[in-house]
C-alpha positions in Angstrom: 38.3 131.1 27.3 36.8 133.2 30.1 36.2 136.8 30.9 36.8 138.3 34.4 34.1 140.9 35.2 35.3 143.2 37.9 32.6 145.6 39.3 29.6 146.1 41.5 26.9 143.7 42.5 23.8 145.4 43.8 20.1 145.3 44.5 18.2 147.8 42.3 15.1 149.4 43.6 13.6 150.8 40.4 10.8 153.4 40.6 8.8 155.0 37.8 7.7 158.6 37.9 4.8 159.1 35.5 5.8 162.6 34.5 8.9 164.5 33.4 11.5 165.7 35.9 11.9 168.9 33.9 8.3 169.8 34.8 9.3 169.8 38.5 12.9 170.9 38.7 13.4 174.6 38.2 16.9 175.4 36.9 17.0 178.7 38.6 16.1 177.1 42.0 18.5 174.1 42.0 20.5 175.7 44.9 17.4 175.3 47.1 16.1 172.1 45.6 13.4 170.3 47.7 11.3 168.1 45.5 9.4 164.8 45.9 8.4 162.5 43.1 5.3 160.2 43.5 6.4 156.8 42.2 3.4 154.4 42.1 5.4 151.7 40.3 8.4 150.1 42.2 10.3 146.9 41.7 13.3 145.3 43.3 15.7 143.7 40.9 19.1 142.1 40.8 21.7 144.4 39.3 25.1 146.0 39.6 27.5 146.4 36.7 29.3 143.2 37.1 26.2 141.1 37.5 24.5 142.8 34.5 27.5 142.4 32.2 28.0 138.8 33.2 24.3 137.9 32.8 24.2 139.3 29.2 27.5 137.7 28.3 26.3 134.3 29.5 23.2 134.6 27.3 25.5 134.8 24.3 27.1 131.5 25.4 30.3 132.7 27.1 31.6 131.9 30.6 32.0 135.1 32.6 33.5 135.1 36.1 32.2 137.8 38.4 34.7 139.4 40.8 33.0 141.5 43.5 32.5 142.1 47.2 29.0 141.8 48.6 27.3 141.9 52.0 25.5 139.7 54.4 22.2 140.2 52.5 23.5 138.6 49.3 21.9 135.1 49.6 18.9 135.7 47.4 21.2 137.1 44.6 23.5 134.2 45.1 20.6 131.8 44.5 19.6 133.8 41.3 23.2 133.4 40.0 23.1 129.7 40.7 19.8 129.3 38.9 21.3 131.0 35.8 24.5 129.0 35.9 26.7 132.0 36.8 29.7 131.4 38.9 30.1 133.0 42.4 33.7 131.7 42.8 35.2 135.2 43.0 32.4 136.9 44.9 33.6 137.8 48.4 30.9 138.2 51.1 31.5 140.6 54.0 29.3 139.9 57.0 29.3 143.4 58.5 28.3 145.2 55.3 25.3 145.4 53.0 25.4 144.5 49.3 25.4 147.6 47.1 21.9 149.2 46.9 20.8 151.4 44.0 17.6 153.5 44.1 16.7 154.5 40.6 13.8 156.8 39.6 13.0 157.0 35.9 10.7 159.5 34.3 8.6 159.1 31.1 11.5 160.6 29.0 13.8 157.8 30.2 15.8 160.3 32.4 17.1 158.8 35.6 17.9 160.0 39.1 19.9 157.4 41.1 21.0 157.2 44.8 23.6 154.5 45.4 24.8 153.0 48.7 28.1 151.2 47.9 28.2 149.0 51.0 30.7 146.1 50.6 31.7 147.5 47.2 33.9 150.0 48.9 36.2 147.1 49.9 36.5 145.6 46.5 40.3 145.8 46.8 40.1 142.7 49.0 39.6 140.7 45.8 42.6 140.2 43.5 42.7 139.1 39.9 43.5 135.3 40.1 47.0 134.3 39.3 46.4 130.5 39.3 44.6 130.1 36.0 45.4 130.7 32.4 41.9 130.5 30.9 41.1 134.2 31.8 41.9 135.9 28.5 40.1 139.2 28.9 38.7 141.4 31.6 36.7 144.5 32.4 37.1 147.1 35.1 33.6 148.5 35.6 32.3 150.8 38.3 33.3 149.5 41.7 35.1 150.8 44.8 37.8 153.3 43.9 40.8 151.3 45.4 39.5 148.1 43.9 39.2 149.6 40.4 42.8 150.9 40.6 44.2 147.7 42.0 42.4 145.4 39.5 43.6 147.5 36.5 47.2 147.2 37.8 46.8 143.4 38.3 45.4 142.9 34.8 48.5 144.7 33.5 50.9 142.7 35.6 49.3 139.4 34.3 49.2 140.7 30.7 45.4 140.3 30.5 43.9 142.8 28.1 40.9 144.7 29.6 38.2 147.2 29.0 38.2 150.3 31.3 34.5 151.3 31.9 34.5 154.1 34.4 30.7 154.6 34.2 29.1 156.0 37.4 32.6 155.8 39.0 34.0 158.6 36.9 33.5 161.3 39.6 35.8 159.4 42.0 38.9 160.0 39.8 40.9 163.1 38.9 42.5 163.7 35.5 45.8 162.0 36.4 44.1 158.9 37.7 41.9 158.6 34.6 45.0 159.0 32.4 46.6 156.1 34.3 43.6 153.9 33.6 43.6 154.9 29.9 47.3 154.0 29.6 46.8 150.7 31.4 43.7 149.6 29.5 43.5 148.0 26.1 40.0 149.5 25.3 38.0 152.3 26.9 34.2 152.6 26.8 32.0 155.5 28.0 28.6 157.1 27.2 28.3 160.5 25.6 28.0 162.4 29.0 31.0 160.4 30.4 33.0 161.2 27.3 32.6 164.9 27.9 33.7 164.5 31.5 36.6 162.3 30.5 37.8 165.0 28.1 37.4 167.7 30.6 39.3 165.9 33.4 42.2 164.6 31.2 42.5 167.6 28.9 42.5 165.1 25.9 40.2 165.0 23.0 38.4 161.8 22.1 40.8 161.4 19.2 43.8 161.9 21.6 42.4 159.3 24.0 41.9 156.8 21.1 45.6 157.0 20.2 46.4 155.6 23.7 44.2 152.5 23.3 43.2 150.0 20.7 39.7 151.4 20.6 37.6 154.0 22.3 33.9 153.3 22.3 31.3 156.1 22.9 27.7 155.1 23.2 25.1 157.7 22.1 21.8 156.2 23.3 19.2 156.0 20.5 21.8 157.6 18.1 23.9 154.4 18.2 27.6 154.6 19.1 31.0 155.6 17.7 34.1 153.5 17.8 37.4 155.3 17.5 40.1 152.9 16.3 43.2 153.0 14.1 42.8 156.7 13.3 39.2 156.3 12.1 35.7 156.7 13.6 33.2 154.0 12.9 29.5 154.9 13.2 27.5 152.0 14.7 23.7 152.3 14.1 21.3 151.7 17.0 19.3 148.4 16.8 15.5 148.8 16.8 13.8 147.7 20.0 10.3 146.2 19.9 9.4 148.4 22.8 11.0 150.9 25.2 10.3 149.9 28.7 13.3 150.4 30.9 16.7 151.9 30.1 18.3 150.7 33.3 21.2 148.3 32.5 21.3 149.0 28.7 24.9 150.2 29.0 26.0 147.0 30.8 24.3 144.9 28.1 26.2 146.9 25.4 29.5 146.2 27.3 28.8 142.5 27.3 28.4 142.7 23.6 31.8 144.4 23.3 33.4 141.6 25.4 31.7 138.9 23.2 32.9 140.5 20.0 36.5 140.8 21.3 36.5 137.2 22.7 35.4 135.9 19.3 37.7 138.2 17.3 34.9 139.9 15.3 35.6 143.2 13.5 34.6 146.4 15.3 31.7 146.8 12.8 30.2 143.5 13.9 31.2 143.9 17.6 29.5 147.3 17.8 26.3 146.0 16.2 26.2 143.0 18.6 26.6 145.4 21.5 23.9 147.6 20.1 21.4 144.8 19.7 22.0 143.6 23.2 21.2 147.0 24.5 18.0 147.1 22.4 16.9 143.7 23.7 17.5 144.9 27.3 15.5 148.1 26.9 12.4 146.0 25.9 12.3 144.5 29.4 11.9 145.9 32.9 14.9 145.3 35.2 18.4 144.5 34.2 18.4 140.6 34.2 14.9 139.7 33.1 15.4 139.3 29.3 16.3 135.9 27.8 17.1 134.6 24.3 19.1 131.9 22.6 21.9 132.6 20.1 19.9 131.5 17.1 17.2 134.0 18.0 19.8 136.7 18.6 21.4 136.1 15.2 18.0 136.3 13.5 17.4 139.7 15.1 20.9 140.8 14.1 20.1 140.0 10.5 16.7 141.8 10.7 18.3 144.9 12.1 21.5 145.1 10.0 20.9 143.0 6.9 23.9 140.8 7.5 25.1 137.9 9.6 28.0 137.1 11.9 
C-alpha cells in the first residue's frame, strides 16, 4: 500500500525577523508599501509540499511516492531523499529550469511573508499518475503547477484512486468553478482557516455545503486545533502540546501526512485528526521542515501523553 504525493519540491530559504510585522506595516499605507526587514538568522532547507508530506509520512512507517517536477539544481535534494530512503522514481528533472524556491520570513508572532519562484513546478503536468501499478491506494493533490494539479486530480478519478485535495498556497490560481471541480473530484478536502474563508467566498458554498460533496472536509485552526466535517457532524480535534515553538513552516504539511496515515490505516476521524495534530506539534518544535525525527513507539507514547488514549 503506497501513497502518491503530488506537489511541489522546493528549496526553502527561511529568515527570522526579530520583531513583529505589525510594528512596521501601516494598514493605511499599504498602497505605497516600501519596507525592509533585517533578518540576522537565515537557513536553507529542503522543502516543498510534496517533499514535506512524504518525509513525515515516511517517519510513520509508510511508503510515499513523490511525484513532482524539479530543476537542474536538484542534486543535493536528491541525495537527501536517498539518505532518508525516499523514492525519486516519479520526480522529473528539467535541465533548463530551477527547482522551486521559497523565501520565507517569519516574525516573532509566527506570521510569515513568503515569496515563491515556482520554476520547474509550472510544468508539473509533464508527470502523470502511473497506470502500471496497483499498489497506489491513495493520493494527494497538494500545491503545484496549476495545469498539473488539474491533470492529476482528473487522473486520480480515472484510475479510481481516492485522493485529498489540498489547495494550500495554490488557492489563488483557481476561480470558483475550478475549485468546485476539484471538490467534486476529491474524496477529502483539507484547508487551513484562512483558506477555508477563501474557498467559501470563491465557491459560494458554506463549509457544511462543501462537506456534503466529500467524505470529509478538514479545517486546521493552528493552536486551536482543527475541525473535521463528516457525515453531517463536526468533530473538534484538540491541538497537541509542543515542547517548544520554534518554526511553523511546514506544520500544515506534517498535519496532512497524518491525515494520509490515518486514512491508509483506516483509523477513525477522531484518531486520524489527533495523529495529524501531533505531527504538526512535533514539526513546530524544530527549525526547517524536514529536520525532526522519531520512531513509531515514541510517537505513540507522545500521543498517549497528549490525548490520554492509544491507537
